[in-house]
C-alpha positions in Angstrom: -30.5 -21.9 -39.3 -27.6 -19.7 -40.5 -25.0 -19.6 -37.4 -24.8 -16.2 -36.8 -29.1 -16.8 -35.6 -28.0 -20.1 -33.8 -25.2 -18.3 -32.0 -27.9 -15.4 -31.3 -30.3 -18.0 -29.9 -28.1 -19.2 -27.5 -26.9 -16.0 -25.8 -30.5 -15.5 -25.2 -31.0 -18.7 -23.6 -28.4 -17.8 -21.1 -29.8 -14.5 -20.6 -33.1 -15.6 -20.0 -31.7 -18.5 -17.7 -29.8 -15.7 -15.6 -33.2 -13.1 -15.7 -34.7 -16.2 -13.7 -32.7 -16.5 -10.8 -32.5 -13.1 -9.8 -35.9 -11.9 -11.4 -36.0 -9.8 -15.6 -35.6 -6.5 -13.7 -32.8 -7.2 -12.2 -30.7 -8.2 -15.3 -29.9 -4.9 -17.7 -27.7 -4.1 -20.4 -24.9 -3.0 -19.7 -24.0 0.9 -20.6 -20.4 3.1 -21.6 -20.7 3.9 -17.7 -20.2 -0.3 -16.9 -17.5 -0.6 -18.7 -13.9 -2.0 -16.8 -10.7 -0.5 -17.7 -12.4 0.2 -21.4 -13.5 -3.5 -21.4 -17.2 -3.4 -22.7 -19.4 -6.4 -20.7 -22.9 -7.1 -22.1 -25.0 -7.4 -19.2 -25.2 -6.1 -15.9 -27.3 -8.4 -12.8 -27.6 -7.7 -9.3 -28.2 -11.2 -7.1 -30.9 -10.1 -4.2 -29.1 -13.1 -1.8 -26.4 -15.4 -1.8 -28.3 -17.9 -3.2 -29.0 -16.0 -6.4 -25.2 -15.2 -6.7 -23.9 -19.1 -6.4 -27.0 -19.3 -8.9 -25.4 -16.9 -11.4 -22.0 -17.9 -11.2 -23.0 -21.5 -11.7 -24.9 -20.7 -15.2 -22.0 -17.8 -16.0 -19.4 -21.0 -15.3 -20.9 -23.6 -17.2 -21.6 -21.2 -20.5 -18.0 -20.0 -19.9 -19.1 -16.0 -19.3 -16.5 -13.9 -17.7 -18.0 -12.1 -14.5 -16.7 -8.8 -12.9 -17.8 -8.4 -9.6 -18.9 -4.3 -8.4 -19.4 -3.4 -5.4 -19.4 0.3 -5.3 -17.4 1.2 -7.7 -14.6 2.5 -6.1 -12.1 0.4 -7.0 -12.7 -0.8 -10.4 -10.0 1.2 -12.0 -7.5 -0.7 -9.6 -5.9 -4.1 -10.9 -5.1 -4.6 -14.7 -7.5 -4.4 -17.4 -9.7 -8.2 -17.5 -8.9 -10.5 -20.6 -12.5 -9.7 -21.4 -16.0 -9.2 -19.4 -19.1 -10.7 -20.6 -21.0 -10.0 -17.1 -20.9 -7.6 -14.3 -22.5 -8.8 -11.1 -23.3 -6.0 -8.6 -24.2 -6.5 -4.8 -25.7 -3.5 -4.4 -28.9 -5.2 -3.3 -26.8 -7.1 -1.1 -26.1 -4.2 2.0 -28.1 -5.4 4.6 -26.6 -5.8 8.5 -27.6 -9.2 9.3 -26.5 -9.4 12.6 -25.0 -6.9 15.4 -24.0 -8.8 18.1 -23.0 -5.8 20.5 -22.2 -8.1 23.5 -20.4 -10.1 21.8 -18.7 -7.4 19.6 -19.1 -9.1 16.2 -21.3 -8.5 13.1 -22.1 -10.1 10.1 -22.7 -7.8 7.5 -23.7 -8.1 3.3 -20.7 -7.4 1.1 -23.1 -5.0 -0.6 -23.1 -2.4 2.7 -21.0 0.6 2.4 -18.6 1.3 4.9 -20.3 4.0 6.5 -24.1 2.5 6.8 -22.2 0.0 8.7 -20.4 2.3 10.6 -23.5 4.0 11.5 -25.4 0.9 12.4 -22.6 -0.1 14.7 -22.4 3.6 16.2 -26.3 3.0 18.1 -24.4 0.4 20.5 -21.1 2.4 20.6 -19.0 0.2 18.7 -17.3 0.8 15.6 -15.1 -1.4 12.7 -11.7 -0.4 13.6 -10.6 0.6 10.4 -11.1 3.7 7.9 -11.2 3.1 3.9 -10.8 4.7 1.3 -14.1 6.8 0.2 -16.6 5.2 3.1 -19.5 6.7 2.3 -19.1 4.4 -1.5 -16.8 2.0 -0.4 -18.9 -1.7 0.1 -17.7 -4.2 2.8 -16.9 -6.8 -0.1 -14.5 -4.4 -1.9 -12.8 -3.0 0.7 -12.5 -6.8 1.4 -11.5 -7.3 -2.1 -8.8 -5.4 -2.5 -7.7 -5.3 1.4 -8.4 -1.5 2.0 -7.6 -0.9 5.5 -6.6 2.7 6.8 -4.6 4.7 9.4 -5.8 2.6 12.5 -4.2 -0.8 11.4 -0.5 0.8 13.3 -3.2 -0.3 16.9 -6.1 -2.4 15.5 -4.6 -4.3 12.9 -5.1 -5.2 8.9 -8.5 -6.6 7.5 -7.0 -9.6 7.9 -7.2 -9.4 11.9 -10.9 -7.9 12.2 -12.5 -10.6 9.6 -13.9 -13.4 11.9 -15.9 -15.3 9.4 -17.1 -15.2 5.7 -19.6 -16.6 2.8 -18.1 -17.2 -0.7 -19.9 -17.9 -3.9 -17.6 -20.1 -5.5 -17.4 -20.5 -9.5 -19.4 -23.9 -9.3 -22.3 -22.4 -7.5 -20.6 -23.7 -3.8 -21.9 -21.4 -1.1 -18.6 -22.2 0.9 -18.4 -20.4 4.6 -15.5 -20.4 7.1 -15.1 -18.6 10.5 -17.0 -17.0 12.5 -20.0 -18.8 14.6 -19.6 -21.0 11.6 -18.8 -24.8 12.0 -18.2 -25.8 8.2 -15.0 -25.5 6.6 -13.5 -26.1 2.9 -10.5 -27.8 2.3 -8.6 -26.4 4.9 -8.7 -23.2 2.9 -8.5 -20.0 5.7 -11.2 -18.4 3.1 -11.6 -14.9 5.3 -7.5 -14.6 4.9 -7.5 -16.4 1.2 -10.7 -14.4 0.1 -8.9 -10.8 1.4 -6.8 -8.9 -0.8 -7.9 -11.5 -3.9 -9.3 -8.8 -6.2 -12.3 -11.0 -6.3 -10.7 -13.6 -8.4 -11.6 -16.5 -6.6 -14.9 -16.0 -5.4 -17.7 -13.5 -4.6 -17.8 -12.7 -1.4 -21.4 -12.0 -0.1 -21.2 -11.5 3.5 -18.1 -11.4 6.5 -18.5 -11.2 10.3 -15.7 -9.0 11.9 -14.6 -8.3 15.7 -15.8 -5.1 16.8 -14.0 -2.4 18.9 -15.8 0.3 21.4 -16.2 4.3 19.6 -13.5 5.9 21.5 -14.2 8.2 24.6 -12.0 11.0 23.1 -9.5 11.4 20.5 -6.3 13.5 19.6 -4.5 14.1 17.1 -0.8 16.2 16.8 0.7 17.3 14.3 4.2 17.9 13.9 5.7 19.9 10.4 9.4 20.1 9.0 10.6 21.4 5.9 12.3 18.3 5.4 11.1 14.7 5.7 14.1 13.0 7.2 13.6 14.8 11.5 9.9 13.6 11.0 10.6 10.0 10.2 13.1 10.4 13.1 10.7 10.9 15.0 8.0 8.6 14.1 10.6 5.9 14.7 10.9 7.4 18.2 7.5 7.1 18.8 6.8 3.7 17.5 10.1 2.8 19.7 8.1 4.1 23.0 5.7 2.9 25.0 2.9 5.4 23.5 -0.5 3.7 22.9 -0.8 6.1 19.9 -3.5 4.2 17.4 -2.4 6.3 14.3 1.1 7.4 12.9 1.3 9.4 9.2 3.3 10.5 7.7 2.4 13.4 4.6 4.9 14.7 2.1 5.3 15.7 -1.1 7.7 17.7 -4.3 6.8 21.2 -2.8 6.0 22.3 0.8 6.2 21.1 4.4 6.2 17.9 5.7 4.2 16.8 8.2 3.9 13.6 11.1 0.3 13.1 12.1 -0.2 11.1 15.7 -3.6 9.9 16.6 -4.7 8.9 20.2 -7.8 7.7 21.7 -8.6 7.5 25.1 -9.4 9.5 28.7 -9.2 13.4 28.8 -6.3 12.9 31.8 -5.2 9.9 29.4 -4.8 12.0 26.4 -3.5 14.9 28.0 -0.4 12.5 29.7 0.2 10.9 26.2 0.2 14.7 24.6 3.1 15.4 27.2 5.1 12.3 26.5 5.1 12.9 22.7 5.8 16.6 23.4 9.0 15.2 25.1 10.4 13.1 22.4 9.6 16.0 19.5 11.5 18.3 21.6 12.9 20.8 18.1 10.4 19.6 16.1 7.8 22.3 15.2 3.3 21.3 16.4 1.3 22.6 13.8 -2.0 22.5 13.9 -3.8 19.0 11.8 -5.8 20.1 8.7 -9.6 18.8 8.4 -10.0 15.7 7.7 -6.3 15.0 8.3 -6.8 11.3 8.9 -8.6 10.5 5.2 -5.4 12.4 3.6 -4.8 10.1 1.2 -7.8 10.6 -0.7 -6.2 13.4 -2.2 -3.6 11.8 -4.0 -6.8 10.6 -6.2 -6.9 14.0 -7.5 -4.3 16.5 -9.4 -3.0 16.7 -12.3 -2.8 14.4 -15.2 -1.5 12.5 -16.1 -0.4 11.4 -12.8 0.1 7.8 -11.0 -1.3 6.5 -7.9 0.6 3.4 -6.7 0.3 1.7 -3.1 3.8 1.2 -1.8 5.9 -1.2 1.3 8.9 -0.4 3.2 10.5 -1.1 6.3 9.7 1.6 8.8 13.3 2.5 8.9 13.8 3.7 5.2 10.8 5.7 4.8 13.5 8.9 4.3 15.1 6.9 1.9 12.6 6.0 0.2 11.0 9.5 0.1 14.6 10.5 -1.4 14.5 8.1 -3.8 11.0 9.6 -5.3 12.4 13.3 -4.8 15.2 11.9 -7.1 12.4 10.2 -10.2 9.9 12.6 -10.3 9.5 16.9 -10.2 5.6 16.4 -8.9 4.9 14.1 -6.1 3.0 13.6 -3.0 2.6 10.9 -0.8 0.6 9.3 2.8 2.4 6.4 4.9 0.2 5.5 7.4 1.8 2.4 9.6 4.9 4.2 8.0 5.7 1.0 6.5 3.3 0.8 3.7 1.9 4.2 2.0 0.5 5.9 -1.1 2.3 8.0 -3.5 1.2 10.1 -6.4 3.4 10.8 -9.2 2.9 13.8 -12.2 4.1 13.8 -15.4 3.8 17.3 -16.2 0.6 17.1 -18.6 3.2 15.3 -21.3 3.4 12.0 -22.7 4.0 9.2 -20.1 7.2 8.7 -20.7 8.4 10.6 -18.2 5.9 8.6 -16.1 6.9 5.0 -16.8 10.7 5.8 -17.1 10.1 6.7 -13.3 8.0 4.3 -12.4 10.4 1.8 -13.8 13.5 3.4 -11.8 11.3 3.9 -8.4 10.2 0.5 -8.8 13.1 -1.2 -9.5 15.0 0.6 -6.3 12.4 -0.6 -4.1 11.9 -4.3 -5.8 16.1 -3.9 -4.7 15.8 -3.5 -0.9 12.7 -5.6 -0.2 9.9 -3.4 -0.8 7.3 -3.1 -3.1 5.5 -0.6 -5.5 1.9 -1.7 -6.6 0.2 0.9 -9.4 -3.5 1.5 -8.9 -4.7 4.2 -10.4 -2.8 5.3 -14.0 -3.1 6.2 -17.6 -4.1 3.3 -20.0 -0.7 4.5 -21.5 1.5 3.7 -18.6 -1.1 0.3 -18.0 -0.3 -1.1 -21.1 3.5 -0.4 -20.5 3.9 -1.5 -17.1 2.8 -4.7 -15.1 1.1 -2.7 -12.1 1.7 -5.8 -9.5 5.5 -5.5 -10.0 7.5 -8.5 -9.1 5.5 -11.6 -7.7 8.4 -13.1 -6.4 8.0 -17.2 -6.2 4.5 -17.1 -5.2 3.2 -16.9 -8.5 2.4 -21.0 -8.5 1.3 -20.9 -5.6 -1.7 -18.3 -6.2 -2.2 -19.9 -9.9 -2.5 -23.3 -8.3 -5.3 -21.9 -5.4 -6.8 -20.5 -8.5 -7.0 -23.2 -11.2 -8.8 -25.0 -7.4 -11.3 -22.7 -7.1 -12.1 -21.2 -10.3 -10.4 -24.0 -13.0 -13.1 -22.5 -15.9 -11.2 -18.7 -15.0 -14.3 -16.9 -15.1 -14.0 -14.5 -12.2 -12.3 -11.0 -12.9 -9.7 -12.6 -15.6 -6.7 -11.3 -16.0 -7.0 -8.6 -13.3 -4.6 -10.1 -10.6 -0.9 -10.5 -10.5 0.7 -12.9 -12.6 -2.5 -12.4 -14.8 -5.1 -14.6 -13.2 
């Protein structure tokens, strides 16, 4: 038997083992549409429950297969390209709302359930998961947890790390680890819900999560203020943050062309909203009021559209530095736009005018250096491969990288999960 024949038989044996776990109808050859950042996998597998996910990972771990977890696929181009991709593990069949304990304001849901589907189920009892991530119709619970995608309601209700109360993870060795919520069992002292949130699928595969819920609001109101320059709006935002106003969302929209706008969101009764509006208008004396655009609280989705080449990234600054950050962006880029929510974290888009990526790379290098010198961060989310090959999308990890590598080595010692995609090439 030739070496090539032996290798082919071994590969076929591995696929047969995986098919035995999920059923042959749920394992298929990958197509060009399954590629991740230009890296083509060999197969795509769709387990139907947490035990099957664990079984798939155990066999992949033994065979040394690189596994790329995938939910709705809305953020697969975030992060570094994987060093290799043998198997895409889709959570498409893990799409159930397992429990809605409406009297306790909690819900448990599988990782492949879309955010919109979960919200619709919760709304039947007048409740919600109080966040507004990108593309909720397609984004899945596992995906928003892995990428820590929160949205404008973080100003009032906190981030995903605050809303998640329990999680079930499938580890590469086939262990199902449960932590938090109603579950007693814990693993090695790790706070697994917070550890998995924002880990980009490099530590384990999320199979289900439990959340604390909030009631649907009785009524809502959005007030929008506009100005030719961003500075008076940033001053107004700081005044609102320093007041006793009970806003649920605060958002600045700015761009290199056109006026800037500040959106303030409130929830409550009609009388309460009227009182909040009067208080805001007193603070905003001298700033023009405007009509909020449709879907105003999904404004950051527009940053993923525009002229190419373009780069969309996530930044963090102190709220008091936001006007300075806008000035930095204005200095390095001819075409730019941003949406800042909770006014310290936001998304920014820079465009290169249709030419090569050299100008974009230079602008991003300068912007990141200026930000990091002030204690801020800039992570590149969506950008051309030319730019991504020349810049570290994550930026400086500071002194956290050694600890992150130790955690990775503890949970995924063979390194099969999303290899190379996360900070420091983890």
